C-alpha positions, -999 to +999 in steps of 0.1 A: +729+329-464+716+298-482+743+275-495+738+266-532+743+228-535+767+220-563+761+196-591+789+174-578+772+172-545+738+165-560+754+138-581+768+121-550+734+123-533+716+108-563+740+080-565+735+073-528+697+074-533+700+049-562+720+025-539+695+030-510+666+021-533+681-014-537+680-016-499+645-002-494+632-025-521+640-054-498+626-039-466+592-052-454+562-030-449+565-036-412+601-023-412+592+008-431+563+015-409+586+012-378+609+037-394+581+061-401+568+059-366+603+066-353+604+098-375+572+109-359+586+103-325+618+123-334+598+153-347+575+152-317+605+154-294+618+185-311+617+214-286+608+251-288+636+257-313+616+242-341+585+264-334+604+297-328+626+292-358+596+285-381+578+315-366+608+338-373+611+325-409+574+324-419+556+349-396+531+320-389+516+322-354+530+298-328+496+283-322+492+275-359+527+260-360+520+239-329+490+225-346+509+219-378+536+200-360+510+177-345+495+172-380+529+164-394+536+137-368+501+124-373+507+121-410+538+100-405+519+077-381+488+074-402+508+066-433+528+041-414+497+023-402+484+022-438+517+009-452+519-018-425+484-030-434+497-040-469+469-020-486+493-003-511+511-035-520+478-047-535+490-083-535+473-105-562+478-142-565+464-165-592+475-200-585+485-225-611+456-246-625+452-270-654+433-246-675+457-217-670+483-212-698+508-191-677+508-211-645+513-194-612+511-156-613+516-132-584+517-094-585+523-066-560+535-030-559+570-019-552+585+016-548+591+034-581+626+046-572+644+077-560+620+106-555+627+144-554+604+164-531+602+202-534+592+218-501+563+242-500+564+276-484+530+278-468+532+247-446+568+246-434+562+213-415+533+194-432+541+201-468+578+207-467+609+187-457+592+162-434+558+166-450+534+142-465+553+138-497+584+126-479+565+103-456+545+087-484+575+082-507+595+065-479+564+044-470+563+032-506+599+022-504+615+051-522+645+071-512+638+108-510+659+138-519+643+170-505+649+204-522+645+227-492+623+258-497+644+289-494+618+308-474+625+287-443+660+271-446+667+268-409+633+251-402+640+228-431+674+219-417+660+210-383+634+187-399+661+172-421+683+165-391+654+147-374+649+123-403+687+118-407+689+109-370+664+081-375+682+068-406+713+065-385+694+050-356+681+023-378+714+017-395+699+023-429+719+036-459+726+073-459+709+077-492+675+069-479+671+106-472+690+136-485+685+174-480+698+199-504+696+237-505+697+266-529+677+293-546+685+288-583+660+271-607+689+252-621+688+229-591+653+218-598+660+214-634+691+192-627+673+170-603+642+165-624+660+157-656+685+133-640+682+098-654+682+081-619+654+102-605+621+084-611+594+107-596+589+143-584+565+157-559+558+195-558+535+219-541+535+255-552+527+278-581+514+268-615+545+282-632+569+261-611+549+229-612+543+231-650+580+238-656+590+206-638+563+186-655+575+198-689+612+189-680+601+155-669+582+148-701+611+158-723+634+132-707+645+102-727+627+082-700+597+104-689+588+103-652+557+113-632+556+148-616+529+150-590+525+187-588+498+205-568+494+240-584+469+268-585+432+267-578+405+294-573+382+269-555+349+286-564+318+287-542+284+284-560+257+298-538+220+293-546+189+312-539+173+293-510+206+292-490+212+330-497+176+338-487+179+319-455+214+328-444+231+355-465+247+373-436+259+340-420+273+329-453+291+362-457+308+357-424+318+321-432+332+332-466+352+361-452+367+339-425+377+312-451+390+338-476+413+355-450+423+324-430+461+324-427+462+356-448+446+337-476+477+315-480+460+282-485+458+262-517+421+257-510+413+294-505+378+302-520+388+329-544+355+331-564+319+334-552+292+328-579+255+336-573+224+351-590+221+389-589+193+402-567+183+412-532+198+381-515+232+386-531+230+423-522+225+413-486+254+389-488+277+416-503+267+442-477+275+418-449+308+407-465+319+443-469+315+448-432+335+416-424+364+424-448+368+460-436+373+447-401+401+422-410+434+432-395+462+425-420+492+404-407+525+395-423+524+371-452+549+342-454+577+362-469+584+393-490+581+375-523+547+362-517+535+396-504+548+414-535+532+388-558+499+391-540+500+429-543+508+427-580+482+401-589+455+417-567+461+451-584+460+436-619+427+418-612+411+448-596+416+471-626+402+447-652+372+459-672+339+453-655+356+447-621+346+469-591+363+469-557+335+465-531+355+459-499+391+462-486+405+460-451+409+495-438+438+490-414+471+505-426+496+479-440+530+475-425+560+455-438+546+424-456+510+425-443+484+413-468+453+435-469+421+416-478+402+427-508+369+416-525+358+427-559+326+422-580+321+415-617+295+400-640+293+365-655+302+377-690+332+397-679+344+367-658+340+342-686+356+365-713+386+375-692+409+347-682+428+369-658+398+368-635+399+330-632+436+329-622+447+323-586+456+353-565+475+337-537+463+357-507+431+372-492+415+382-525+380+373-537+358+380-567+320+380-565+304+370-598+269+383-601+249+363-627+218+375-644+203+341-651+208+304-640+221+298-676+250+322-669+259+302-637+259+270-659+282+288-684+307+296-657+307+260-645+314+248-681+342+273-686+360+264-653+394+249-654+403+220-630+400+229-593+412+213-561+378+221-545+344+234-555+318+243-529+280+241-534+263+264-508+228+252-510+197+236-495+186+202-505+159+219-527+187+240-544+205+208-553+173+192-567+168+223-589+204+223-602+213+186-609+227+194-644+250+220-629+262+197-601+270+170-626+293+195-645+310+206-613+318+169-605+340+169-636+359+201-626+373+193-591+388+167-568+367+176-537+331+187-540+317+203-508+281+206-498+281+238-476+309+247-453+341+263-467+371+245-484+401+258-464+418+230-445+421+193-452+416+162-431+444+136-432+422+106-438+417+080-464+386+096-480+403+130-485+411+139-521+436+167-524+442+168-561+420+177-591+419+180-629+446+201-646+457+227-639+451+223-602+473+192-603+492+173-630+475+140-623+440+140-610+441+103-601+461+109-570+460+128-537+488+145-518+469+144-485+458+113-467+473+078-466+464+072-503+492+097-511+515+066-510+499+053-542+518+079-562+551+063-556+545+026-564+544+005-595+532-031-601+555-061-608+542-096-616+561-128-608+554-159-630+561-194-617+587-183-591+597-206-562+582-195-529+616-190-514+625-161-537+592-143-536+587-110-516+570-114-482+538-100-495+534-129-520+547-160-501+524-189-496+525-186-458+515-149-458+541-141-431+529-104-430+493-115-423+479-091-448+448-092-470+454-105-505+433-113-535+438-150-542+420-165-572+397-135-572+387-137-535+398-118-505+421-140-484+441-133-453+454-168-445+482-191-454+479-208-488+497-238-474+471-243-447+443-240-473+458-266-497+466-293-471 
C-alpha cells in the first residue's frame, strides 16, 4: 500500500528545502559535482534488489533495466562534469572603465530555488526519482522534492535512499533531497501551487503536464513547469527511399514502433508517404512484421487499459482501416501491436488521429499528392521528433517541406528511427508545444541543467564578497567572458 503524504509532512519538507537552498546557493560547482559523482557511485553499488524490484513493479526485462541503471549513473556523472566546468554559470565580467557609467559589472547563473520533480513510469531509473531531472536540478544548486510515481513505489524508495545516504555522507542539510509518496492529484496541486516551490519538472501525459502548467501560471508568482508530454513523432518517407528499401524500412519502423511495447515518448506513431506501388510494398512488409510481434506486459494495468481504449477509438474513426495486428493471444496486460491506414484528408480533418496512443500503435497516412504531404506538415502540432526517411535527392526535391518540419520539432532525423536518446550535449529532448511546455530546453543531456538556473548581476562589489565564479583570481579556473573576450586566467595577473 502506498502511503499518502500529508500536507503537514509536505509543508515540513518544503521548509527544509527552502533552508537547504540557502546552503546550496553557497556551494561551489566543484562541491556539487563531487556530490553528484558520489550519487552515481551509490546507485552503481546497489545490488540485485534494485533490478529485481523494478522488474517486478514494471515488467521491464532485466537486461533493459541493467542498461537503464548504467544510463542513470552515466547521467549523474556527465552532468557533474558539465557543472564542474562552469559552463552553466555563464560568468560574464565587464570591468570598470572611464567610459562606463555603471562601473564594474559581473553576472553569473545561480539555482532558481526548490524544485519539484514528478517521476515518470516508463523509465523507473533514468526519468524517475534519481533521473536526469533530479541530477540536473541539484547540479544547478536547487534542492529537489521528488513525487514518486505510484507505479513503482519500492523502486523509487530504493533510489531515494541512495541519494539520502549521500546527503548524510556529505553532511549536507536534509532538505537537499526529499521523497514523498501518494496517488492523489491533490499532492501535485499542493506542491505546484506552494509559494516556496520555484520550478517543476514533469514527464508523462499531456493531461498531467498541462494541468501542472496551468496551476503554476495561476499562482501569484508564476513559476516554470518543464513538462515533457505527448508526441506522435511522425516519419515522412519519400519516393526514392521507398523505391530502394521499402521492405527494409518496414522492418525498421516495426522494430521502433514496438520497442519496449511502444512505451517510449519518441515512439513513431505516424508514417506519411505518397500512395502507390512503393508504399504498397512497405505496407505488405510491415503487415508481416507486425503479425509476428509477441505481445508482452506493459508497465502497469493503467497504461494497458489506456492503450486499449485509445487504440480502439482511433481504429474505428471514419476512413481508418486496420491493416495489421499481432496475432498472438493477449494475456494479462500484454500490449498487442496494431497498425492502421488512412488518407491525408481524413488525418488532417480528424484531430483524434494526431493524438498520441501510448503503446505499439501506428497510423500509415497515404497521400495522393506531394501537396497533401505539405498540408500534413503544416497542420502538425509540436513534436519531440520528426524523421525524414529520404535519399539526398529526396531532400533536394522537398526543401520547402523540410523547412516547415524544422518549425515543428525539437529533433529532426535524417533516416534511422527516433526511439531512444543519447545523453550528450547536442541532444534535444524537448519540442514546441504540446510536446513540451518550453521548447527552449531539453530534459536529456547536460544542457538539462539550464532549466533550473537564473542570472544575477553584481555591480561594483568588493572581490571578497563575490561568488567564486566571479572573483578576480578565478579560483575555479573556469572559462569566463571578460570584456567580451573568452578568458580563463586570473584578472589580477593580467592587470599587474
